[in-house]
C-alpha positions in Angstrom: -3.9 -11.8 -13.1 -3.5 -12.2 -16.9 -6.8 -14.1 -17.1 -8.6 -12.0 -14.6 -8.6 -8.6 -16.4 -10.2 -9.8 -19.7 -12.9 -11.6 -17.7 -13.7 -8.5 -15.6 -13.7 -6.3 -18.7 -16.1 -8.6 -20.5 -18.4 -8.8 -17.5 -18.6 -4.9 -17.4 -19.2 -4.7 -21.1 -21.9 -7.4 -21.0 -24.0 -5.5 -18.4 -23.4 -2.0 -19.8 -25.9 -0.4 -22.3 -24.5 -0.2 -25.9 -24.4 3.6 -26.1 -22.5 3.9 -22.8 -20.0 1.0 -23.0 -17.0 3.1 -23.7 -17.5 5.5 -20.9 -18.4 2.9 -18.4 -15.4 0.8 -19.3 -13.2 3.9 -19.0 -14.5 4.6 -15.5 -14.0 1.0 -14.4 -10.4 1.1 -15.7 -9.8 4.4 -13.9 -10.9 3.0 -10.5 -9.1 -0.4 -11.1 -5.8 1.2 -12.0 -6.1 4.1 -9.6 -6.4 1.8 -6.6 -2.8 0.8 -6.6 -1.3 4.2 -5.7 -3.9 4.9 -3.1 -3.4 1.6 -1.4 0.3 2.2 -1.4 -0.1 5.6 0.3 -2.5 4.1 2.9 -0.2 1.2 3.7 2.8 3.5 3.9 0.9 5.8 6.3 -0.1 2.8 8.5 3.6 1.6 8.6 4.8 5.1 9.7 2.1 5.4 12.3 3.0 2.0 13.8 6.7 2.8 13.7 6.1 6.1 15.5 3.8 4.4 18.1 6.5 1.8 18.8 9.6 4.0 18.8 8.5 6.9 20.9 7.7 5.0 24.1 10.8 2.8 24.0 13.6 3.6 26.4 16.9 1.9 27.3 16.5 -0.8 29.9 20.1 -1.8 30.4 21.4 1.6 31.4 24.4 3.3 29.9 27.0 1.0 28.5 30.6 1.8 28.5 32.5 1.6 25.3 35.9 0.0 25.8 38.9 1.1 24.0 41.4 -1.4 22.7 44.1 0.1 24.9 41.9 -0.5 28.1 41.4 -4.2 27.4 
């Protein structure tokens, strides 16, 4: 990643008009850096939805188990 960010910045600056370079680079950096929190929220939401979808329909298949006390053994 250390070599990727300077290359992407230079590619954006190369194609941007000279009078708009600063604002275009700022918008690019906003979208680049703002993507991480939004991806985190989306992935966390997917994990919660999968967990709810898996946990709700589950039920015990072995019946009720008796818990033995030490004195009963």
